[in-house]
C-alpha positions as a printed NumPy array, in Angstrom:
array([[  20.029, -125.366, -215.4  ],
       [  20.942, -123.564, -212.187],
       [  20.541, -125.665, -209.084],
       [  17.965, -125.162, -206.348],
       [  18.742, -123.659, -202.981],
       [  16.815, -126.001, -200.727],
       [  16.15 , -126.187, -197.004],
       [  13.789, -128.33 , -195.005],
       [  11.366, -126.625, -192.666],
       [  12.103, -127.248, -188.976],
       [   8.633, -126.904, -187.454],
       [   8.949, -123.255, -186.422],
       [   6.968, -120.363, -187.878],
       [   4.633, -120.462, -190.845],
       [   3.804, -123.81 , -192.408],
       [   4.863, -124.285, -196.021],
       [   1.752, -123.482, -198.131],
       [   1.145, -126.969, -199.552],
       [   1.285, -128.418, -196.05 ],
       [  -0.807, -125.67 , -194.46 ],
       [  -3.662, -126.456, -196.847],
       [  -3.95 , -130.023, -195.523],
       [  -6.065, -131.207, -192.558],
       [  -4.217, -131.127, -189.227],
       [  -3.685, -134.892, -188.986],
       [  -2.123, -135.031, -192.446],
       [   0.032, -131.982, -191.63 ],
       [   1.551, -133.887, -188.733],
       [   2.229, -136.936, -190.906],
       [   4.061, -134.841, -193.469],
       [   5.964, -132.7  , -190.978],
       [   7.107, -135.787, -189.084],
       [   9.041, -136.687, -192.229],
       [  10.455, -133.242, -192.946],
       [  13.48 , -132.214, -190.88 ],
       [  15.806, -129.314, -191.461],
       [  19.369, -129.997, -190.399],
       [  20.565, -127.368, -187.94 ],
       [  23.352, -124.835, -188.456],
       [  22.649, -124.185, -192.114],
       [  22.998, -127.746, -193.397],
       [  20.912, -128.797, -196.382],
       [  19.323, -132.037, -197.469],
       [  21.405, -134.246, -199.755],
       [  20.918, -137.376, -201.861],
       [  20.438, -139.548, -198.771],
       [  17.038, -137.914, -198.309],
       [  15.644, -139.38 , -201.555],
       [  13.359, -141.915, -199.897],
       [  11.998, -139.357, -197.47 ],
       [  11.26 , -136.994, -200.357],
       [   9.425, -139.723, -202.262],
       [   7.252, -140.461, -199.233],
       [   6.428, -136.776, -198.843],
       [   5.607, -136.575, -202.542],
       [   3.172, -139.499, -202.296],
       [   1.451, -138.159, -199.178],
       [   1.012, -134.609, -200.441],
       [  -0.143, -135.478, -203.924],
       [  -2.488, -138.214, -202.78 ],
       [  -4.159, -135.715, -200.486],
       [  -4.035, -133.044, -203.181],
       [  -6.06 , -135.294, -205.466],
       [  -8.739, -135.649, -202.798],
       [  -8.999, -131.928, -202.253],
       [  -8.416, -130.816, -205.867],
       [ -12.   , -129.566, -206.233],
       [ -11.71 , -127.224, -203.248],
       [ -10.44 , -123.827, -204.399],
       [  -9.75 , -121.675, -201.346],
       [  -7.63 , -118.682, -200.534],
       [  -5.179, -121.083, -198.955],
       [  -4.493, -122.935, -202.196],
       [  -0.934, -124.19 , -202.691],
       [   1.654, -121.756, -203.934],
       [   3.296, -123.044, -207.081],
       [   6.378, -122.159, -209.069],
       [   5.391, -121.447, -212.704],
       [   6.676, -124.019, -215.148],
       [   9.45 , -122.972, -217.558],
       [   7.97 , -121.331, -220.63 ],
       [   4.847, -120.026, -218.945],
       [   3.982, -116.484, -219.943],
       [   3.841, -113.386, -217.803],
       [   1.268, -114.08 , -215.071],
       [  -1.716, -111.912, -214.243],
       [  -4.51 , -112.039, -211.69 ],
       [  -6.405, -114.624, -213.757],
       [  -3.507, -117.101, -213.63 ],
       [  -2.423, -116.174, -210.092],
       [  -5.727, -115.404, -208.305],
       [  -4.199, -115.228, -204.819],
       [  -1.191, -113.126, -205.8  ],
       [  -0.412, -109.477, -206.385],
       [   1.067, -108.996, -209.857],
       [   3.064, -105.872, -210.684],
       [   4.575, -105.11 , -214.08 ],
       [   7.786, -103.239, -213.444],
       [   7.264, -100.6  , -216.114],
       [   4.075,  -99.526, -214.308],
       [   5.606,  -99.198, -210.842],
       [   7.37 ,  -95.884, -211.514],
       [   9.17 ,  -95.52 , -208.196],
       [  10.57 ,  -92.061, -207.558],
       [  14.352,  -91.954, -207.179],
       [  13.854,  -90.434, -203.718],
       [  11.751,  -93.415, -202.625],
       [  14.341,  -95.876, -203.889],
       [  17.094,  -93.968, -202.099],
       [  15.119,  -94.053, -198.828],
       [  14.474,  -97.815, -199.072],
       [  18.083,  -98.627, -199.924],
       [  19.469,  -96.433, -197.156],
       [  17.269,  -98.315, -194.71 ],
       [  17.73 , -101.86 , -195.977],
       [  20.758, -102.201, -198.252],
       [  24.304, -102.11 , -196.787],
       [  26.053, -102.067, -200.189],
       [  24.267,  -98.892, -201.26 ],
       [  25.102,  -97.066, -198.023],
       [  28.855,  -97.126, -198.643],
       [  28.656,  -95.809, -202.217],
       [  29.614,  -92.235, -202.947],
       [  27.112,  -89.861, -204.561],
       [  28.016,  -90.741, -208.193],
       [  27.886,  -94.406, -207.271],
       [  24.405,  -94.052, -205.791],
       [  23.159,  -92.25 , -208.9  ],
       [  24.578,  -95.02 , -211.081],
       [  22.995,  -97.641, -208.817],
       [  19.512,  -96.066, -208.949],
       [  19.721,  -95.539, -212.716],
       [  20.528,  -99.214, -213.257],
       [  17.918, -100.339, -210.747],
       [  15.159,  -98.328, -212.474],
       [  16.017,  -99.912, -215.827],
       [  16.121, -103.38 , -214.261],
       [  12.728, -103.027, -212.549],
       [  11.081, -101.779, -215.753],
       [  11.869, -105.072, -217.52 ],
       [  10.527, -107.404, -214.821],
       [   7.2  , -108.667, -213.5  ],
       [   6.926, -109.148, -209.735],
       [   4.422, -111.691, -208.421],
       [   3.815, -111.428, -204.671],
       [   2.162, -114.604, -203.397],
       [   0.368, -112.993, -200.485],
       [  -2.644, -110.808, -199.744],
       [  -0.414, -107.773, -199.262],
       [   2.904, -106.541, -200.534],
       [   5.5  , -103.89 , -199.784],
       [   7.207, -101.419, -202.108],
       [  10.511, -102.674, -200.704],
       [  10.022, -106.07 , -202.359],
       [  10.807, -105.252, -206.003],
       [  13.354, -102.636, -204.929],
       [  15.422, -104.89 , -202.645],
       [  15.285, -107.884, -204.988],
       [  16.317, -105.79 , -207.985],
       [  19.025, -104.083, -205.934],
       [  20.535, -107.494, -205.19 ],
       [  20.996, -108.088, -208.902],
       [  22.458, -104.607, -209.383],
       [  24.944, -105.122, -206.54 ],
       [  26.381, -108.308, -208.025],
       [  26.636, -106.828, -211.535],
       [  27.644, -103.315, -210.448],
       [  31.118, -103.622, -211.961],
       [  29.866, -105.147, -215.225],
       [  28.581, -103.518, -218.387],
       [  25.651, -105.949, -218.764],
       [  23.323, -106.034, -215.774],
       [  19.694, -106.48 , -216.925],
       [  19.399, -110.318, -216.905],
       [  16.731, -110.18 , -219.677],
       [  16.151, -113.947, -219.643],
       [  14.708, -113.675, -216.128],
       [  11.5  , -111.713, -216.575],
       [   9.493, -112.981, -213.581],
       [  10.328, -112.695, -209.889],
       [   8.081, -114.741, -207.615],
       [   8.088, -113.473, -204.03 ],
       [   6.766, -115.8  , -201.324],
       [   6.222, -114.699, -197.708],
       [   8.329, -117.58 , -196.376],
       [   9.244, -121.12 , -197.447],
       [   7.472, -122.455, -200.524],
       [   7.14 , -125.819, -202.228],
       [   8.623, -126.879, -205.536],
       [   7.205, -129.925, -207.267],
       [   9.556, -130.479, -210.222],
       [  11.672, -132.516, -210.646],
       [  10.781, -133.683, -207.109],
       [   8.949, -132.363, -204.064],
       [  10.973, -130.096, -201.794],
       [  10.586, -127.073, -199.552],
       [  12.546, -124.058, -200.791],
       [  13.731, -120.629, -199.748],
       [  14.88 , -119.757, -203.251],
       [  15.533, -121.181, -206.694],
       [  15.892, -120.352, -210.366],
       [  13.582, -122.078, -212.831],
       [  13.115, -121.325, -216.535],
       [  12.685, -117.559, -216.822],
       [  11.823, -117.045, -213.152],
       [  13.657, -116.294, -209.919],
       [  11.742, -117.496, -206.852],
       [  12.525, -116.146, -203.382],
       [  11.316, -116.271, -199.784],
       [  10.93 , -112.672, -198.604],
       [  11.495, -113.702, -194.979],
       [  14.849, -115.288, -195.756],
       [  15.877, -112.524, -198.136],
       [  15.41 , -109.934, -195.395],
       [  17.304, -112.125, -192.928],
       [  20.209, -112.154, -195.363],
       [  20.448, -108.368, -195.36 ],
       [  19.772, -108.112, -191.633],
       [  22.95 , -110.161, -191.106],
       [  25.2  , -108.764, -193.846],
       [  28.391, -110.465, -192.657],
       [  27.332, -114.07 , -192.041],
       [  28.043, -115.283, -195.582],
       [  24.424, -116.261, -196.228],
       [  22.15 , -114.341, -198.575],
       [  19.586, -116.255, -200.614],
       [  19.083, -113.313, -202.993],
       [  22.764, -113.159, -203.903],
       [  22.855, -116.936, -204.205],
       [  20.023, -117.11 , -206.736],
       [  21.161, -114.069, -208.732],
       [  24.587, -115.695, -209.008],
       [  22.91 , -118.739, -210.567],
       [  20.924, -116.466, -212.889],
       [  24.034, -114.557, -214.007],
       [  25.847, -117.79 , -214.818],
       [  22.824, -119.123, -216.703],
       [  22.425, -115.887, -218.681],
       [  26.094, -115.958, -219.669],
       [  26.778, -119.583, -220.43 ],
       [  23.403, -121.145, -221.25 ],
       [  21.222, -118.574, -223.039],
       [  24.31 , -116.682, -224.316],
       [  22.054, -113.881, -225.542],
       [  23.099, -111.044, -223.231],
       [  26.716, -111.694, -222.386],
       [  29.14 , -109.489, -220.518],
       [  32.353, -110.471, -222.256],
       [  34.584, -109.512, -219.315],
       [  32.573, -111.749, -216.999],
       [  32.533, -114.597, -219.516],
       [  36.262, -114.414, -220.164],
       [  37.131, -113.958, -216.502],
       [  35.165, -116.99 , -215.42 ],
       [  37.872, -119.319, -216.741],
       [  40.252, -118.122, -214.025],
       [  37.591, -118.532, -211.331],
       [  36.803, -121.979, -212.678],
       [  40.447, -123.094, -212.482],
       [  41.12 , -121.71 , -209.014],
       [  37.637, -122.555, -207.756],
       [  38.039, -126.22 , -208.629],
       [  41.181, -126.376, -206.494],
       [  39.427, -124.713, -203.566],
       [  36.362, -126.908, -204.12 ],
       [  38.498, -130.054, -203.893],
       [  40.303, -128.727, -200.804],
       [  37.08 , -127.765, -199.027],
       [  35.65 , -131.234, -199.641],
       [  38.427, -132.716, -197.523],
       [  38.384, -130.041, -194.81 ],
       [  36.428, -130.729, -191.645],
       [  35.875, -127.049, -190.782],
       [  36.149, -125.169, -194.049],
       [  34.984, -121.723, -195.049],
       [  32.215, -123.09 , -197.273],
       [  29.043, -124.841, -196.119],
       [  28.21 , -128.478, -196.649],
       [  25.622, -127.447, -199.241],
       [  28.256, -125.669, -201.357],
       [  29.931, -129.039, -201.784],
       [  26.847, -130.435, -203.532],
       [  28.287, -129.448, -206.916],
       [  30.359, -126.708, -208.511],
       [  27.315, -124.574, -209.343],
       [  26.447, -124.354, -205.649],
       [  30.095, -123.624, -204.909],
       [  29.963, -120.708, -207.385],
       [  26.77 , -119.278, -205.869],
       [  28.118, -119.507, -202.326],
       [  31.397, -117.95 , -203.445],
       [  29.396, -114.863, -204.445],
       [  27.762, -114.778, -201.006],
       [  31.161, -114.995, -199.291],
       [  32.732, -112.462, -201.662],
       [  30.24 , -109.787, -200.649],
       [  29.522, -110.781, -197.045],
       [  32.89 , -112.115, -195.843],
       [  35.324, -110.513, -198.274],
       [  38.233, -110.122, -195.833],
       [  37.874, -113.721, -194.648],
       [  37.697, -115.056, -198.212],
       [  40.709, -112.945, -199.234],
       [  42.674, -114.175, -196.204],
       [  41.91 , -117.883, -196.606],
       [  41.91 , -118.059, -200.417],
       [  43.684, -114.935, -201.745],
       [  44.03 , -116.191, -205.32 ],
       [  40.355, -117.089, -205.538],
       [  39.363, -113.713, -204.098],
       [  41.543, -111.914, -206.632],
       [  39.979, -113.918, -209.464],
       [  36.483, -113.008, -208.269],
       [  37.474, -109.368, -207.876],
       [  38.573, -109.307, -211.508],
       [  35.561, -111.368, -212.592],
       [  33.003, -108.997, -211.028],
       [  35.199, -105.879, -211.273],
       [  34.686, -105.106, -207.585],
       [  36.691, -105.254, -204.353],
       [  34.269, -105.413, -201.403],
       [  37.13 , -105.974, -198.945],
       [  38.073, -102.337, -199.525],
       [  34.768, -101.045, -198.202],
       [  33.593, -103.83 , -195.873],
       [  34.855, -101.939, -192.812],
       [  32.771,  -98.906, -193.814],
       [  29.425, -100.702, -193.656],
       [  26.531,  -99.024, -191.876],
       [  24.269, -101.776, -190.568]])
């Protein structure tokens, strides 16, 4: 399965939902144990004991308050295999079936011109191709917004992220991933262990923090975009695990990325100040997902530092973002 993208909340902004539902004293006990490492670092295996303590605290308190159903109830990632949600299964969420959204092309164009750097540098035929693919993608998905209000930009921007990554491929619909859960900020995952997330892929769902997704596009050249990261996991999973909707060029080209990527992965593990983050060194799946982020957000830097890897990714995704990175309109 694709790996989680995990951060630990640092005490600023909105409380994670499962913590916010607890009494103040218990909130402080939990938050005293939860620390986000600064500068983009992520928790690793050394945090196991801390995670277990958090798990015990939260679920002990959850048992006490299990009979209290309020509008602040914990947000939960659906388990793999669960069906398409509706208001009866997600009472505090807005549920939109993509085929019923029917966005006008003009609306999509306006949203993408405002929010989406990749779309802005496309020529007119490219934009028409992008919107055509995006409309087909949206129609196959269900969007669950875990908040009292939602924005039309949510399904558009999330779907556009998938279209950007697959824009050079023939297969772009990711049919295995039918549900997109959109959380206002950080959310809590409970399986296989308790953790606070900004994004992950689970079963047939992609789960994202809207706050962090927007931050990724607000800073389009920092090499960090949780939407791209999770879609990269989903694309790999669709190709090599389900094997039911396979772009053969991507599948065949991945062997070259795998060979070159393993060399870069080993080199980055021994480099004090490498191009990749500490979290990308967790395993090769995280390295792959972060490579996609760097490919689109720091293409010139990636091409300069690791030219062979960049060339392999350019062939793999049939795109060359370094050619248009200087044309971005932010």
